N, C-alpha and C positions, 0 to 999 in steps of 0.2 A: 342503375343496372344491378340486378340481384343475381348473384351466383350462389348456388347451393354449397353447403359446407363440404360436401364430398367432391366438388369440382366436376364430378361426372355423374350421370345418372344411368341406371341399369334398366334396360328393357330387352326385349327379344332381339333387336337389331343392333345392339350396342357393339358387338364384336365386329360386325360388318362395317359399321360406321368408323370404328377405330382403324380398321384396316385401310379403309378409304382415306382417312385422315393422314395416316403415314405416307401413303402413296402421293397425296397432294403436297405434303411437306417436302418430299423428294423433288417432285415437279417444280415446286416453288423455288427451292435452292438452285437447281440446275437452271431454271429460267432466268432467275436474278443474275447469276454469274454469266450465263451465255449472252443474254441481251445487254448487259452492262458492257461486256467486252465488244460486242458489235457496235454499240453507240460510241464508245470511247475510241474504237479504231477509226471510225469515220472522223471524229474530231481531231484525232492525232495525225492522221495521214491525208495529205492533200490529194494524193492519187486516188483516194477512195471518195472524195468529195465531188461526186458526179451527180447529175440529175436523176438518173435511174436509181441510185442508191438512197435518194430521198424516201422512196417507197420502203426500202429496207429499214431505215431509221424509224420511220412512222410505224412499221410493223413491230420493230423491236421495242419501241416506246409502249405500244399498246400491250405487248406481252409482258414487259417489265412491270407496268402498273398492275396487270393481272396477277402476276406472281407475288409482288410485294405488298399489295393492298387487298385485292379481292380474295385470293386463296386463303390468307391467314384468317379472314373473317369467316369464310366457309368452314375452316378447320375448327374454329371456335364454336360455331353453330353445331357442328357434328359431335363434338366431344363434351360440350358444356351444357348444363341446364340453365339457360340464361333467360332473363325476363326483365321487363322494365322499359321506361320510356326511351332512355338513352340507347339501349340495345335495339329497340325496335326501329329507331331512327337510323342507326348504323346499319342494321339489317336491310332496311328499305333502300338506303343509298347504295349499299353493296350490290343489292339485286339489280338496280338500275345500271350501275357501273359494270356489272358482269355482263349484261346484254349489250351495253355500248362497246366494251372492249372486244368481246367475241365478234360482234358485227364488224368493227373496224379491222380486226385481224383478218377475218375472212375476205373482206373487201380489198385489203392490201395484197393478199394473195392473188386475187383476181387481177388487180392492176399490175403486179409484177409479171404475171403470166402474159398479159396483153402487151405489156411493154417489151418483153423478150420476143414475142411474136412479131410485132411491128419492126423492131430492130433487125431481126434476121431475115424477114421475108419482104419487107417493103423498101422503097428507095430511101436514100439518105435525106432527100428533100422532104418527103412525107414525114419522116421521123423527127426531123429538126422542127418542122411546122407544128407537130402535135406536142412535142416535148420541149418546152422552154420554161424559164423560171415562173413566169406568170401562170401558165397552164398547170404546172406542178403545184403551186400554191393553191390555185382554185380547186384542183382535183382532190388533193389531200385534205385541205380545209373543208371542202364540201362534204367529203365522206364523214368526217368527225362531227360537223355541225348538223347535218341532216339526220345522222344516226341518233345523236343526242336529242334533237328536237322531237323526233317521232317518239322515242321511248319515254321522254318526259311528258309529252302531250297526252300519251295514252293513260297516264295515271289519273288525273283529275276527271277524265270521262267515265271512270268506273269500269271501263272495258277490261282493264287488268288491275290486279291488286298486288303490288310489290310487297315483299316482306318475308317472314319466316314461314316456311312450309313444314307443317307438322308431319306430313307423310314422309318426306325426304330428309328432314332435319337440315335444310339448307336455306340460304337466303336467296330466294329467287321469286317465285310466285306463291301467294298464299293458297290459291286454287288454280285449277287448270283453266287456261284461256285459249279458246280456239283461234282468237286473233293472233296471239303470239305463236301458236303452233303453225298457222298458215304462213306468217312472216318468216319464221325460222325454216319452215319447210322449203319455201321458195328460195330463201337465201342460200341454204346449204346445198340444195339440189342444183340450183343455178350456178353456184360457185364450182361445184364439181364438174359440171358440163364445160364451163369456161376453161378451167385449169387443164382438164383432160384434153379438150379439143386444141387449145393453143400449143401445148407441148407435143402433141401428136403431130400437128401441122408443122412445128419446128423440126421434128425428127425427119419428117418426110422431106422437107425442104433441104435440110443439111444432107440427107442421104443422097438425094438427087444431084445436089451440087457436087459432092465429093466424087461421085461416079462420073460426072461430067469432066471434072478436073483430072481424074485418073485416066479417063479415055483419051483426053487431049494431050496430056503431058507424058504419059507412059509410053515407052517404046523400047526397042532393043538397045540396052546399054544406057538408057536415059534414067535420070533419078526419078524418084516418086515424089509426090507432093508432101510437103511437110505437114505433120499433124499439129504443128504449133498454131495453126489457125484457130485451134479450139479455144485458146486462152483469151481471157478478156478481163478488164478491170472495171469497165463501166457497167457490165452486166453483173448477175448475181449467181449464176450457175455456170461455172466453168465447165468446159466439155459439152455443154448443151448450147451455149450461146457462143457461136464461133465468130467472135469479133476481136479486134486487137485492142491494145490499151487506150486507143484514142476513140473508140466507139465505132470504127468503121465496120461496114457490113462484111459478111463472109465473102472471101475471095478477092477482096480489093487489095490486100496486102500480102496474100499468100505467096511464099517463095519456095522454090523446090530445094530439097535437101537430100543427099544420098541416103539410101536405105539398104542395109546389107542383106536382109532377108528377101527371099523371092516372094514370100506371102505379102499381099497388098496390105499397106497400113490402113487402107480404107476400111477393111473389115474390122480391124481393131478399134478404129475411131467410131465406127457404127456401134460396135458392142459397147464402148464406153458411154456413148450418147444414150443408147438404149437402157443401160443400167441406171444412169442418173434419171432418165425419164421415169423408170419404174420406181425409183425411190420417191421422187416427188409425188407422183400420182397415188401410189400405195399408201404412203404416209398420210397424205391429205385424206384419202379415202377412209383409212382406218380411224382417223380422228373424228370425222363427221358422220360416218355411217351409223354407229350406234345411236347417236342423238337423232339422226334423221328418221331412223326406224320408229323410235319412241315417239317423236313428234307426229309422224304420219299414222301411227298405230297407238293412239292414246289408250290409257286404261292399265298400262303395265308400269306403274310408277316405281315399283320396287326394282325392276330391271333398270329403270332410269337412273338409279343411284350411281352405278358404276360407269354409266355412259359419260358422267361428268369428268371422270378420270381420263377417258379417252379424249374428250374435248379439250380439257386443260392441257393435255400432254403436248398439244400443238405448240404451246407457248415455250416449251423447251426444245422441241424438235426444229422449230423454224430457224434458230440461230445456226444449227448444224447444217441444215439443208441450204439455206440462203446465205450463209457467211463462211462456214468452215470448208465447204466445197470449193469456194473461191480462192484461188492461189494468192492473191494479194492479201485478203483478209487472213489467210492462214499464216502468212509470214508476219503480219502485224501482231496476230495472236500470240505467236511464239516469242516475239520481241517483248510483249507485255508480260507474259509469264515469267520470262527470264530477267525482266527489268532492264533490258538492254535498249533504252530509249533512243540512243544515238544511231542504232541500226535500222530504225524505221525509215523506209524509203520516203523521199519527199515529205518531210515532217511539216506540219502546219506551222504558221507563225506563232501560234500559242505554245506549241511544244518546243519550238526552237528557242523561244524566250525562256523556257524552263530549263533547257539543257545548260550544263556548265560550259563555259567558254575556255 
């Protein structure tokens, strides 16, 4: 690997590339911290060791690898004039890893949305039939294996050339490939449709259910339904996935609780559901929209430079959306930050063995 003595090289886009490199470093740091916390929380807390959270761990693993391995290579490519056989191999490997991790991350977002939809809207029998240990291993392993197989197989065919892009100063494709453009276009647009439709249907279902509960239970001098049905620990978005800590469907364990205000808590619940819906869909949309536009409208490579920032930003947003919004994750995060390991609810056998007796 040959690096110039000045460590950087000057050209007309150097300032833009340095700005992008700084943003990527921030994303990398936040992503490493956030995804490490998410994975460690699941390892430390048995209450979080549920089948649905396997998707979250897979998502966090993908994002962690992206932030810890791929982004540093991209920062080096942006700021250093690097050449040589070793760097070319590293850059080519990073390009393949880049597409693999992005594909897996987007696929996990889809699987989480579908899981939430089935959990909330379908019967318990259907949910348990679809989501068991064997099916989870096959699904998650299938996503990783199939994504890697397709991306690696495209290289020897000559359809795509992975490596350093002189136009973007990034490790991705040496030249534009319509095959990759079509694959990415289908992946991103399809994912947006899946995520948006699943959470929209969840909101409609929850809204309908809450209004039915309010209509049945409310009456003169009678208590209103509790909004505690919003919380869950087997799901990943509290307030959107109205299930209890054992994974029961909405309404199976809801109990009434007195409510002092005359305003119905149903409206407050719907507002919270709506806001979380907006956060999920908008963040996902903002992350993939710039890349989707560039992919579908090729020829604007300069504009494509900063779309990478938006796409990579999902790696640090995901822990916030899919973990920090979860009440159990939030409690475990606080215990980890404060180093109060004994306060973690239902510690795993591994953590219990580490605690002082």
